[in-house]
N, C-alpha and C positions, 0 to 999 in steps of 0.2 A: 203451306205458307201462302199468305196472300200476295197479290201483286204488289201492293204497297210496301209490305215488308221486304220483298225482293228489291224493289227500287231503293228503299231506304238503305239496305245493306250495300247495295252497289255504289250509291253515292257516298256512303261512309268510307268504303274501301278506296274509291277514287279520290276522295278528298285528303287522304293520307299521302305523305310524300312517297312512300314506297309503293302504294297502290297506284298513284299517278305515274310513276316511273315505270312500273311493270306494264301498265296498260299501254302507255305510249311506245314501250319497246315492242310489245306484241303487235301493235298497229304498224310499226315501222318494218319489223320482220315479216309480217303477213304480206305487206305490199311488196317487198322485195322478192320474197319467194313466189308470190303469185306472178309478178312480172316475169321472172326467170322461167317459171313453169309454162306460162302462156306463150312466151317467146320460143321455148323449146318445142312445144306442141305445134305451133303454127310455122315454125321454121324461119320466122322473121320477126323483126321489131314492127310494132304497130304504134299508132299514137296512144292507144290505151296502155300498152305495156311500157312505153316510155314515160307516160304520165304517172304510172304506178312507181316506176323506178325514181322519178324525180320527187314524188311524195315521200318515199322511203328515205331518200337522201336528206330532205328537209326535216323530217322527223328525227333522223339521227343528229342532225345539226342542233336541233333543239335540245336533245339530251346532252350533247357535248357542251353546249353553252351553259346548261345548269351545272355541270360538273366544273367547268372552268370558273364560274362565278362563286363557287364555294356552296354554302348552304348545307343541306343534309348529306350531300355526296361530294367528294373531292378531297383535296389534300388536307384541309383543316379538319373536316369531320373524321377522316381516317386517323390523323394524328391524335384527335381526342379519343377515338376508340383504342388506339394503341396504349395511350398513357393513363387513361381513366381506370381506376380500380372498380371493376364491376363484375357481376356474375349473372349469367342468364338465369332468369327467374325459373326456379323449380328443377334445374338440371343438377345432378349430383356429381357427374363426371367432370373433373377439372380440365380434362383434355378438350372439352367443348369450348371452354373459355379461351384455352391456349390456341386452338384453331382459329378463333375469332380475332385474337391479337395478331397471329401470324398473317391472317388475311389482311388486316389493317396494314401491317408492315409491307405486304406484297403490293398493296395499292399505293403506298407511299413511294414505291419504286416506279409503279405503272403510270400514275397520273402525270408527274412532270414530263415523262417522255411522250405521253399522249398529247399533252398541251403543245409541246414543242413541234411534234410531228404534224399536228393539226394546223398550227399556225404556218408552218413552213409549206404546208400543202395548199392552204387556201390563200395565203398571201406571200407568195415566194419573193416578192420584191421587198417586202418588209422584213422577212427572215430568210435570206438566200442561203440555202444549205444544199450541198451537192447531193444528187439523188442516191449515190452509193451509200453516203452517210445516213441518209433517211431510211434506206432499206435496212441497214444495220440497226438503226434506232427501232424500226418496226419489229424486227425480229426479237430484239431484247424486251420490248414492250410486251410481246406475246408470251415470253417466258414468265413474266410476272403475272399475266392473266391467267395462264395455265396453273401456276402455283395457287392462285386464288380459287380456281375451280376445284382443284384436287383437295385442297384444305376444306372447302365447303362440302365436298362429297363425303370426305372422312368424318367431318362433324355431323353430317346427316346420319351416317351409319352408326355413330356413337349414340345419337339421339334415338334412333330406332331400337338399338340394343337396350337402352335404358327404359324405353317404353314397354318392351317385351317382358321386363322383370316384374 
């Protein structure tokens, strides 16, 4: 494959909504993990590790704002995924579609709590919520996120089984 083909495919992937989101997620996680790893190895914070942590925080904020604003991720997109009659192209196992719908339902529980938690954390004077309640909200939010992950893993296993046939 030529360099031009590689560049073209990379641009195509990054131009898609999912490609952009995954790329920015990897950048944010990489900066956060690198910052923590370097801080652990050096035994202290440096300007570099602090800068990496700040960058990871801003990248996370960027992703949060894209979900808050709707678009391809967020409450409205998940509501559409839940209500729309659709079938993943090519998959015979109906459980794959059921998993996708349940994942959408779990995000309909997750996103509103995420928005409230985020707003109360970044603007406590705008939305004053007691820290104990925020901690409880965060734990509930994580339950929906774990449900989404488990359903995704199960759907992936179903896809692998179908591909083996």
